[in-house]
N, C-alpha and C positions, 0 to 999 in steps of 0.2 A: 155171185160174182167170184171168178177166180181172182185172188189177190195178187196184184202186181205192185211191190213195193218200190219206191225210189227213196234210196238213201242219200242225204245231202248233208254236208257240214255247212251250217249257216255262216261260219267264219270265213268260208272261202267263196260261198255263193254270192255274186253281186259285187265282189271287190274288183274294181276296175283298174287298179293300179298296175300300169304296164311296166314299171321300173322298180319292181320289188328288189331288195338286196338281201343278200345271206345273213341270217341272224338279225333281220331287221325288226325294229320295234313297231309298236302299233302306230305311232306317229309316222315312222318312215315308210311302213308297208301297207297301212291301212287293214281294214277288216270288214267283212260282210256283216250285214245287219239283219234283224228279223224284218224290218221294214222292207228289205229288197224283195221279199216274197209278196209281190204286189198281185192283185187279181189277175193281170196279165201273165205273170210269171207262173202263178199256180195253174192258169189255164193251159199254158204250154207244157207244163209237167204232166197234166191230165191227158192232154192230146197225144202225149208219148205213149199213152196206154196205162199209166199209173192209176191205181185205186187208192193206194195209201201212200203217205210221204213220212218216212222216219227223218226227223230233224235230230241230228247226232250232235251232242254236246251243248245242249241247252242249259243244263244245270250248272250253277256257279262252280268253277273248279280253280285250283291253284294256278297262278299266273305271276310273270315278272313284271306285269304293268301295275303300277301303283294307284290303287282306287281308295287310299285312305281318306281323301277329302269327302268321300261318300259314306264314311263309317265302316268301310271294308278293310280288315286287318291285312297288312301287306304279307307277302310270302317270302321266305329266305330264297334267293336265287339258286342255291345248292340243291334244293329239293323240289325244283320245278324243271321239267324237261321242256327245253325250248323257251323262246320268249313269250309265247301265248300260253303254253302249258298244255298238258294232257287233259282232254275232256274226261278222262276216267280217274283223275285225281280229284275227287269231289271234295270241295272246300265248305259248301252249305247246301244240304239236301233241300232246303226250303227256299232257295233263291235261284234266279236266272242270272246267267253270266253277264257281267256288265259290258263286255266287250260287244255284246250283240245288240245293244240298245242305242238308239238315237238320243234318248234322254235317259241317263243312267238311273236317276231317283224313280223314273216311271217304267222301270224295265219290266215288272210283273204286269202292268196294264199292257204294254206292248206284247207280251206273251199272250195274254188273254185275247188280244186283238188278232194275233197270229192264229190262234186256234179257231176263232170265229171266221176269218178269211179262208182258212183250209177248208172248213166245213161248207162254206158258201160256195167254193169251188167244186164241191162234190168229192173231196179227197178226205180219207180218214187220217187222223193225227197220231202218230207213234213217237214217243220220246224214250230216252234212256232211262233204266233204272240200275244203278251200279251197286249191288248189295254187298260185294266181297270185301272191298276195301275203300278207304278215303284218303285224302291228301294228309301228309304228315303233320301239317298244322291246321287240321280241320277245326273250324269255328263257325258256328251259325250265327250270324248277326241279324237274321230274320226269324229266329226261333219262335214258334207260336206260344202263345201264354199257356203255361202249365206243363210245358215240354222241357225236360232237362237236356243239357248238352251231352253229346256222346263222351263217355269217359269221365263226366262230372263226379260221379260217386264211385269210381273204381278204386279198388285197394291195390296199389302198385307194389305191395310187398310180395304179391303172389304172381307167379309166371300165368297161372290160370285159376280162375274161379268162375263158376257159371254166371255169378252176378256182375262181372266185369263186361265192359263193351270192347275192350282190346286185349291183346296178349302182351305180356311184358318180359323184359329180361331184367329181374329185379336188381337194384343196387349197381346197375351197370350203365355206363353212358354209351350213346351210340357211337361206334367208330366205323363210319362208312368207308368202304373202299372204292370211293368215288371222290370227285372234287368237292370237298366240304365247305369251301369258300365261295365259289362261283364269283360274282361281280360285287360281292358284299365286303365290307372292311373286317368283319369277324366271321369265323366259321359257325356253321350251323350247329346248335347245341340241342341235345335231346337227352333227358335223364328222367326216369330211367328209360332205355331204349325200348321201342315197341317192336313187335314182329312185323316183318314187312310183307306186303300185299301178296306175294306169290308163295306164301308159306315158308318164309324164311325166318326161323325161330331163333336167330341169334343176333347179336349187335353188330354184325359185320357184313351188311349187304354191299355187293359191288355194283359196278356201271351195268352189268347184264341182268340185275335183278329189278324188280319194280320198285326201285329204291325210293321213289317220290311218294309211295303210298304205305299205309299200315293196314294190317288185316283186322277185320271185325271178328268178334267172338260170338258165335251162334251157339255155344254150350258143348263144344267138342274139345276134349283135351288131347290135342294131337301129339303131345310129347308123353302123354300118360296112357299109351295103349289105345288111343282114339276112343276112349270112353266117352259116352254121350250123356249129357245131363240136361234133359228136356222137360222134366217135372220137378219143380214148377217151371213154367214156360219162362225161358230166359228174357231178361230185360232188353236185350238186343232185338229180339223178335218183336216185342211191343213197339219199340221205337221204329223199326223198319215198316211194320204194318201202318202206323201213323203217317209215314212219309208217302206210302203208296196211295192211301186214302186222300191225302192232301192234294196229291196231283190229279187223281181220279175225279175229285170234286170240281176240277177245272175243265171237265167235259173232254179229256182226251180220250182216245179211242183203244190205244194198246201201249203196252210197256215192252220194250226190247231189253231183256235182262242180261247184263254182262256177266260173263264167266258164271253162269247159274249153277253149274256142276261144283263150283267151288263152296257153295252154300248148301248145306244138308237138305235133302229132299224133304225131310220132315217139316222144315220151316215153310217150304212152299205148299205142302199138304194142308198145313194150318192157316197160311196167310191168303193164299189166292181165293179159296171159297168164300173168305170174310170180304175180300174186296168185291167179288162178283155178287155177293148177297146184296151189296148196295149199289153196284154198277154191273148189271148182268151182261152188258154188251162188251165190257173192257176185256181185251184179249192179252195174253201173255206170250212173248216169243223168247225162247232160251238159247242162249250160246252155250251148246254142250257139244263136246267133241268125242265123248266115250260112248260108243255104240252099245256097250254092255249096260249103260244107263238110260238109253232112250226111253224104253217103255216104262221105267220107274218114274221118270219125270213127266211123262205124258199121263199115265193111268193113276199114279199116286200123287205126283206133284201137281196135276191139273194144268199143265202148260198146254197151250193151243197149238204151238208150232215149235220146232227145233230145227236148228241149223243142220243141213245136209253137208257137211264139210268133208268129213273123212270118207264118205261114200261117193257121191255123185261129183261133187266139186274136184276131189283129188283125182278121180278117174278121168274126168273131162280135161283137167290140166295136163295129164300125161298123154292123153290121146291127141290133143292139140299139139303137143310138142313131138309127137311120133314115138313116144317111149312105151306105149301100151296100145293093144288092139281095141278097136272100137267095140268089138264083142264083149268086152269087160263091162260095158254099160249095163248089160243085162243083169249081171250080178247085183248091181247097186240097188235096182228096184226090187229084186228078189229077196234081198236081205232086209228090206223094211216094208215088205208087201203089206203086212197087217196094219202098218202105221203110216202108210205112205201119204195120206191126206194131211198128216201133221208135219211133213218135212218141207222146210223152207229151201229151195234151191237158189244158187247164185253162181256167178262167174267172177264177180269182184266184189269186194267190200273194203272198208278202210284198213283192214288188217292184211289184206292179200295184194299180191302183185298185180299191177295194172297189165291188161292183156297186150297193150301195145309196147309195153316196156321191153327192153332187150333181154331181160331176164325171164321173160315169159314167152310171148310169141313174136315180138317186134313187128307185128302187123295186126291190127284189130280185126281185119277181114277173116283172119284164121279161125276166129272164135264164132263166126256166124253159125256154122252147123252145130256148134255146142249150144248156142243160144236157142236155136230151134229145139234141140232135145230138152234143155233145161226148162224152156218154157211151155213146151207143147206136149211133153211125154205123158203128164198126168195132171190131175185136177188141184194138186197142192200149190201153194203160194211160190211166187218167183221174185227175186229182188235184183235190181241193178244199182249200181253206184254212180253218182253224178259225174258225168264226163265220159263214163263208159260207151254211152251211145254216140259220142263224138270222136272217140279214138284217143283219149287222154293217155299219155304215156307215162306219166309220174316220173319222168327222168330229170326234174329239177333238182338242184342242190339247195335246199330251202334254208337250212340252218342245223338244228338239232337232228332233223331228218336228213340224211345225206342222200346221195344219188342212188337210191335203192329200188327204183321201179315202184314205189308207192307214193301216193299224194300225201303230204305231211298232215298230221293231226296235231302237231307240236308247235308250229310256226305260223306267223302271220304271212299270208301269200295269196297269190292270185293265179290259179291255174290257167294256162294259155287257152285251152279249148273252152272252157266254162265262161271265161271273160269275153271272149269273142261271140260266143252264143248268147250270152246275156246282152251284150252291146248297149250298155247304158240303160237297159230295161226295155229296149225295143224288140229284142227277139226277132229281128227281121232276117236273119241269115246272111246279111251282106258281108260279115267278116269271115264266114266260114269257107273253108276250101272246097272244091268239088268233091274230094274224097270224104270229107267230113259231112257234106250234105247227104252223100249217098249212104254212108253208114247210118246217119240219123234217120233217113227214110226207111232203111231196112229194119232197125229196131222198132221204129213206130209201127211198121206193117206187123211185124211178127207179134209184138206185145198187144196191139190192138185185136188182132186174130183170136188171141187167148180168150177174150170175152165176146167177140162178136159172132164167133163160130160155136154153135152149140156143142159139137162133137169135141172141140178143144176144151170148152169150158166145164163140161160135166160129163163127157162121154167115157165109154169103157176103153180099155187099152189092150192091145195085142202085140207083142214083141215077135218079130220075124226073123230074129238072128239065128234061132236054132235051125230054121229050114234053110238057111243060106250059108252056113259054114262049109268052106270048101266048094262053094259054088262055082260054076263054069265061068260066068263073067260077073263075079261079085266078090270083092275083096273085103271080108268082113274086118279086116285090120283098119280100113279106112272108110268103109261105108256102114251106115247103121239105118235100119228101117223098122217101121211100126205102123200100126192102123189104130185110129180112134173112131168110135162109132157112138151115135146117139140117135134115137129113133130111126128114121130112114136114111140119115145123113152119115157118110163115111168119109174120113180123110185118110189118105194113104201117104205117109211121110218117109222120105228117103233122103238122108243128108250124106254129104260127100266131104270128108276132111282133107282130101287131096287138093293140090293148087290147080290141077288141070281138070277139065270136064271128064267125065268118065261115061262110056256107054255100057250100061250093065243090064243084066237080067235078074229080076227078083223073083224067087220062088214063093208062091203063096200056098201054104199047107192046107189040106182038106180040113183040118181042125179049126182054121180060121173061119170057114164058112158054116161049119156046124156050131161053132161057139156063138157067133153073131147071128146065126140063122138068116143067112144072105144068100142070094142066088149068084151062081158064076156067070159072067157075061163077057162075051167076046166083042170087042169094038164099042166099049162104052165112052162117052164123052166126059171128059174130067175137066174141071175148072182148076187150074193152077193158082193158088191163092197168093203167092208172092209177086209173080208177074202179071197176074190178072188175065192170063191167056187161057186158051182152051186146047186140049189135045185128046186124041182118041188112043185108048190103051186097052189091052186085054186084062181082064180082071178074073183069072180062073186058076184052079190048081192043076189043070191038066197041062199047061205050058207056062213058062216063065214070063213075067211081064217085062218088056223091053223099055229102057228109059235112058235118056241123056241128062245127067245132072251136072250143072256147072260147078267149077271148082270153088271151094270154100263157100259152099251154099247148100241149098237143099230144094227139094220139091214137095210142095203140100197139095196134093190131088184131090179135090173134093168131088164126091159122086153121090147122087141119090139112088138107093138101091130099091 
């Protein structure tokens, strides 16, 4: 199966509150629960075309909601972003976030039930692993027997020592250049100060830093010439491996590893094989943005998949906005051709702008050609973000997250499109607009084709750009075309990034026919997979293939050769 990953924040999914207020508390705005992922909900996600679901923000993180009555230490509001808090400011690696439970004391049992329901729905279960940093007030109240707290044995007189779990600014109090009081009666106090999660090795993080987090020490002395101390194996390595095995033992299928490149590849080289030795089918997805490190994190670090962010995502972003030629897409696959099957493509995630926001495209239809490219160009995994398939604009001003074209990860909220699609758990479409239904239908069709069509699922790929640059009736800035082939099935794909339909002529080079060992045919009947209609086309290198491609759309013409 070609992996189609559906990323969703449980905090947002299923929250039916229509009257959320800015900076609202849990009581005021409500919160989605693990229980909202009912068998019907999971069925609908699977019907969309998903094979995997990435539940973002399951592990307990810092929050301004007080759960002290359940034995959970409260967090100082100054070091929590938003009322709900960031899912990436982990407070207890061994616990599930209490916000997501119907019954807080039974939250781990609810998590285990969610894993079981997900598998029963035929979906694979992905969860976050956040290895680089933790919440400033990290404390595990669910620490397994025999395991020590992070930092419990640290010598805080040293800025760095390989045996410490954290980096320190010795004999210095934290002097944050952000609001150190928040809603509390006394300001936040930290002594000695710890280094901040975005490699801020002083006591003065500001509001643009990841000030709510502290960096974990994997044995690199960043201030001492980047010297590496990996022998003996650092204590942090052992602790993090134990955490990975703890969750793998609960039958999850994959970890999405946050900012994996901020953790030395040597750790992954050591840890991942040990996890896979006990759980051979567990996969690892890395958030890595440096192309120079891609092959190291795959071949040495043993990651199964990496984000294709600075390549295909950034290029498609620019093409959609008209700032770059569609011909630039060719360079994306060429640069990762040897590792293409490991690249995870996407058009949205929780870090990026919503397509429908005014900061990106202002219209979700503009991304349909990019969706076809991202999903259908190769066999590698593709991911969508919950609400993308409905045209969620992310233009709410939720609280800590302002009106920035992104859906908040910091606040209690109920996104307009997701709430109406969920519709109290009925998923009947009654509250969706005509445009939202049409977009959902398009996403469902494209994503399901990725696995129903052999040529898209596992076929070979041939890029037609080089044969069409400067073409007579082909604008390589706004059109992109390629061919996929498996056995005797061939799918000819042409996408149109323009708003208006285009009457184009696509050149098919002789090398295509030689490479795929296929005959040239004049007047072949082709099945257009998006509309489920048929048309007759010429498929020959002797003359261009005439096609009319709708605006902001594509044609996927299936032929048997």
